C-alpha positions in Angstrom: -18.3 8.9 -16.6 -19.0 6.4 -13.8 -20.4 7.1 -10.7 -17.8 6.7 -8.4 -16.6 9.4 -6.4 -13.5 11.3 -7.2 -10.9 12.9 -4.4 -9.4 16.1 -5.8 -6.1 17.0 -4.0 -6.1 14.0 -2.0 -2.8 14.0 0.0 -1.4 10.3 0.5 -1.6 10.8 4.4 -5.0 10.1 3.9 -4.9 6.3 3.4 -1.0 5.6 4.3 -1.2 2.6 6.3 0.2 3.4 9.7 3.1 0.1 9.2 4.0 1.6 6.0 5.1 4.7 7.6 6.7 3.5 10.3 8.7 1.2 8.2 9.3 3.5 5.3 11.3 5.8 8.3 13.3 2.9 9.3 14.7 2.3 5.7 15.1 5.9 5.1 17.8 5.9 8.2 19.4 2.7 7.2 23.0 3.5 6.0 23.6 3.3 2.2 20.2 4.5 1.2 20.9 7.6 0.2 23.9 6.6 -1.8 22.1 3.7 -3.5 19.2 6.3 -4.5 21.4 8.7 -6.0 23.1 5.9 -7.8 20.1 4.2 -9.3 18.8 7.3 -10.9 22.7 8.5 -12.0 22.9 5.2 -13.9 19.7 5.2 -15.5 18.2 1.8 -14.3 14.8 3.6 -15.3 15.8 4.2 -18.8 17.1 0.6 -19.2 13.1 -0.2 -18.5 11.9 2.1 -20.5 13.8 1.1 -23.8 12.8 -2.8 -22.8 9.1 -1.8 -22.4 8.7 0.0 -26.0 10.7 -2.9 -27.4 8.8 -6.1 -25.9 5.3 -4.9 -24.6 2.4 -3.4 -25.5 1.7 0.0 -24.7 -1.8 0.9 -23.7 -3.5 4.0 -25.1 -6.9 5.3 -26.5 -6.7 3.3 -29.4 -4.7 0.2 -28.1 -6.8 -1.7 -25.4 -9.0 1.3 -24.7 -10.8 -0.4 -22.2 -7.7 -0.7 -20.1 -6.6 2.4 -20.8 -10.0 4.0 -19.5 -9.7 2.0 -16.2 -6.2 3.6 -16.1 -7.9 7.2 -16.6 -10.4 6.6 -14.0 -8.2 5.5 -11.3 -5.5 8.2 -11.9 -9.1 11.0 -11.8 -10.1 9.2 -8.5 -6.9 9.3 -6.9 -5.4 12.7 -8.7 -2.4 11.4 -10.3 -1.1 12.1 -13.8 -1.9 9.4 -15.6 1.1 7.3 -16.1 2.0 5.1 -19.0 0.9 1.3 -19.3 2.0 -2.1 -20.5 1.0 -5.3 -21.2 3.3 -8.3 -21.2 3.0 -12.0 -22.3 3.6 -13.5 -19.1 1.3 -16.2 -17.4 2.1 -15.2 -13.9 -0.6 -13.4 -12.1 1.2 -10.1 -11.4 1.4 -6.4 -12.0 4.3 -3.9 -10.9 5.2 0.1 -11.8 8.4 1.0 -12.3 10.0 4.7 -12.7 10.2 7.8 -10.5 10.6 10.6 -12.7 8.1 8.8 -15.4 6.5 5.9 -13.7 5.1 3.5 -15.9 3.0 0.3 -15.0 3.2 -3.2 -16.1 0.3 -5.7 -16.2 1.0 -9.3 -16.7 -1.5 -11.2 -19.4 -2.0 -13.6 -17.0 -3.4 -11.2 -14.5 -5.8 -9.8 -17.3 -6.9 -13.3 -17.9 -7.7 -14.2 -14.4 -9.5 -10.9 -13.0 -13.2 -9.4 -13.8 -13.2 -5.9 -15.2 -14.0 -4.3 -12.0 -10.8 -6.8 -10.2 -8.7 -5.5 -12.9 -9.4 -1.8 -11.9 -8.5 -2.4 -8.3 -5.3 -3.9 -9.6 -4.7 -0.9 -12.1 -5.6 1.5 -9.0 -3.4 -0.1 -6.3 -0.8 0.9 -8.6 -1.8 3.9 -9.0 -1.6 4.1 -5.6 2.1 3.5 -5.6 2.8 6.3 -7.5 0.7 8.6 -5.4 2.4 7.7 -2.6 5.9 8.0 -3.9 6.9 4.4 -3.3 8.2 3.4 -6.5 11.8 5.0 -6.3 12.1 2.8 -3.1 10.9 -0.3 -4.5 13.5 0.1 -7.5 16.1 0.5 -4.9 14.5 -3.0 -3.4 14.7 -4.5 -6.6 18.0 -3.2 -7.5 19.1 -4.5 -4.1 17.8 -8.0 -4.5 19.6 -8.5 -7.5 22.9 -6.6 -6.4 23.0 -8.8 -3.1 22.5 -12.1 -5.3 25.3 -11.2 -7.2 27.5 -10.0 -4.7 27.1 -13.5 -2.5 27.9 -15.3 -5.8 31.2 -13.5 -6.1 31.9 -13.7 -2.1 31.2 -17.0 -0.9 28.2 -15.6 0.8 30.2 -13.0 2.4 28.5 -10.4 0.7 25.0 -11.3 1.3 25.7 -11.1 5.1 27.0 -7.2 4.9 23.8 -6.3 2.8 21.5 -8.5 5.0 20.2 -6.0 7.6 19.7 -3.2 4.6 18.1 -6.0 2.6 15.6 -7.3 5.5 14.8 -3.4 6.3 13.5 -2.8 2.2 11.6 -6.2 2.5 9.9 -5.4 5.4 8.5 -1.8 4.0 8.0 -3.4 0.3 5.6 -5.7 2.2 4.0 -3.0 4.5 4.0 -0.4 1.6 1.6 -3.1 -0.3 -1.1 -2.2 2.4 -0.9 1.2 1.8 -1.9 0.5 -2.4 -4.4 -2.0 -1.3 -6.5 0.9 0.1 -5.7 3.1 -2.8 -7.3 0.1 -5.0 -10.4 0.2 -2.5 -10.8 3.7 -2.8 -11.1 3.8 -6.2 -13.7 1.0 -6.6 -15.1 1.7 -3.3 -16.3 -1.7 -3.0 -14.7 -3.8 -0.6 -16.0 -7.2 -1.9 -14.5 -6.3 -5.6 -10.5 -6.1 -3.4 -11.2 -9.0 -1.7 -12.3 -10.9 -4.5 -9.0 -10.1 -6.5 -6.5 -10.9 -3.2 -8.6 -14.3 -3.1 -7.8 -15.0 -6.8 -4.3 -13.9 -6.1 -4.0 -16.4 -3.7 -5.5 -19.7 -5.5 -7.3 -18.2 -8.4 -8.6 -20.5 -10.8 -11.0 -20.0 -13.3 -12.3 -23.6 -13.0 -13.1 -23.3 -9.4 -13.6 -19.8 -8.7 -17.4 -19.5 -8.5 -17.0 -21.5 -5.6 -14.8 -19.4 -3.5 -16.3 -18.0 -0.3 -15.2 -14.6 1.3 -16.1 -15.5 4.5 -13.9 -18.3 4.3 -11.2 -16.5 3.4 -11.3 -13.5 5.7 -11.4 -16.9 8.4 -8.2 -18.2 6.9 -6.4 -14.6 8.5 -8.5 -14.8 11.9 -6.9 -18.4 12.3 -3.6 -17.2 11.3 -3.7 -14.7 13.7 -4.7 -17.0 16.6 -1.4 -18.6 15.7 0.7 -15.8 17.7 -0.4 -17.3 21.1 2.6 -19.7 20.4 6.3 -18.4 20.6 7.3 -20.9 18.2 4.5 -20.2 15.8 6.0 -16.4 15.9 9.5 -17.5 14.9 7.9 -19.6 11.8 5.9 -16.9 10.8 9.1 -14.3 11.1 11.2 -16.8 8.7 8.3 -17.1 6.3 7.9 -13.4 5.5 11.4 -12.1 6.2 12.4 -12.0 2.2 8.6 -11.8 1.2 8.2 -8.7 -1.3 4.1 -8.8 -0.4 2.2 -9.7 2.4 0.2 -12.8 2.5 -3.4 -12.4 0.4 -5.6 -13.3 3.3 -4.0 -10.9 5.6 -4.1 -7.8 3.0 -7.8 -8.9 2.7 -8.6 -9.3 6.3 -6.9 -5.7 6.6 -8.8 -4.3 3.8 -12.1 -5.6 5.1 -11.1 -3.9 8.5 -10.3 -0.5 6.8 -13.4 -0.3 4.7 -15.6 -0.4 7.7 -13.5 2.5 10.1 -14.4 5.9 10.2 -11.1 7.1 8.4 -12.2 5.2 5.1 -15.9 6.7 5.8 -14.4 9.9 5.9 -12.4 10.0 2.6 -15.8 8.8 0.9 -17.6 11.9 2.4 -15.1 14.8 1.1 -13.3 14.5 4.6 -9.4 14.0 4.0 -6.3 15.6 4.2 -5.1 17.6 1.0 -2.1 18.3 -0.9 -3.0 21.6 -1.1 -4.0 22.8 2.3 -1.4 23.7 5.2 -1.5 21.6 8.2 -3.1 25.3 10.2 -6.1 26.6 11.1 -7.7 28.6 8.2 -8.6 32.1 9.3 -11.9 32.0 7.4 -13.0 29.0 9.1 -14.7 30.6 12.2 -15.5 27.1 14.3 -13.8 26.8 17.1 -15.2 23.3 18.0 -13.6 19.9 17.0 -16.6 18.7 14.1 -15.8 15.3 15.3 -16.4 15.6 19.2 -17.5 18.9 19.4 -15.0 19.6 21.9 -13.5 23.2 22.3 -10.2 23.8 20.6 -7.7 26.8 19.9 -8.1 28.2 16.7 -4.4 27.7 16.0 -4.7 23.7 17.0 -3.5 20.8 14.2 -5.3 18.0 16.5 -8.2 18.1 18.8 -7.1 17.5 22.2 -9.9 15.2 23.0 -10.3 13.1 20.0 -7.3 13.3 18.4 -8.9 14.3 14.8 -6.6 15.9 12.4 -7.9 20.0 11.9 -6.8 21.1 8.7 -8.1 24.3 7.7 -11.9 24.3 6.8 -12.1 20.6 6.4 -13.1 18.5 9.5 -12.2 15.5 11.1 -9.8 14.9 8.4 -8.0 11.5 10.2 -8.8 10.3 13.7 -5.4 9.1 15.1 -6.5 6.3 17.8 -4.3 4.8 19.9 -3.1 1.4 18.5 -4.8 -1.7 20.2 -3.6 -5.5 20.3 -6.1 -7.1 18.1 -6.6 -10.2 20.5 -6.8 -8.7 24.0 -7.4 -4.3 23.0 -4.7 -3.5 25.3 -3.3 -0.6 24.1 0.0 -0.2 22.3 3.0 2.2 21.9 4.4 2.8 18.2 7.5 1.4 19.5 5.6 -2.0 20.7 6.7 -5.1 18.8 4.9 -7.4 20.7 1.8 -6.9 23.2 2.9 -6.5 26.3 -0.5 -8.2 28.0 -0.4 -11.4 26.3 2.4 -11.4 23.8 0.9 -10.9 20.3 3.3 -10.1 17.6 2.3 -6.5 16.0 5.0 -6.6 13.7 5.8 -9.2 11.8 2.1 -10.6 10.5 2.8 -9.1 7.3 
């Protein structure tokens, strides 16, 4: 057994990225999503993929690649997830992905295994387990299905069908990218070392076994800062938008910047100390919890309060400071932002399409 901390009964809300939550709400409100979800389940897209795995890939288990299997078990124990099936596929592309809403399974490419260290592989597997934990998988299947369907429809309608499906496709791409930020947080919660997560993202960006030893994390993070600073130009913001519009993943340097920031946050430190929302605890005050002050700022709160009126900390039963809900601020000028602000009202920084 490793010495890494476990987080029993941890709720996905403990580490869900706010951009993920916002984009998912937009997807759910889009017309036709419920219909797509029902049809994909009805026609068994998941079953089709499962049959292909059994025939074409290697299923990992206690007697088949046990080292990888032990990584999977540890990631699931830490995040409190039922162990899914894990497959290895022969593919030099550095990639891993998850499918299956009823019986999720993870597929990891041989190229990923060859490039990553053991700890980095654990972070990758935990990233995929995070998708399962957060219920991302069904919507990712819909996104994958929609992309293929849009191309087929475009071919038979001379491109008109793609124009019709375009807005829904863009909404799914935007959520798909931002869900990766949440899964990156899951990976960090498992490896519990931000340097491991950043190293893995560096390898995803430009990994080569020949030059990897010369990589520098600080320089990689500086790239992300340079990217953010480009937002001072409206033309740069436009170029950013068209570059990410149909990407399924955020840029690796920005993911590294985000995970580096979250690793230093109070939210992450609270989770590591066992203070987090739990799936078995209601959002109401426990009668057995006698304190009437916020454990975070010591301000007096009402016994039935769900949130502290002074600092915004969530008060879930007997658990202190579960999530500090600080106001969004512009990363450039620190101006407070409303949830609906896509651009900073003070300096014009793009707050939406960086990912």
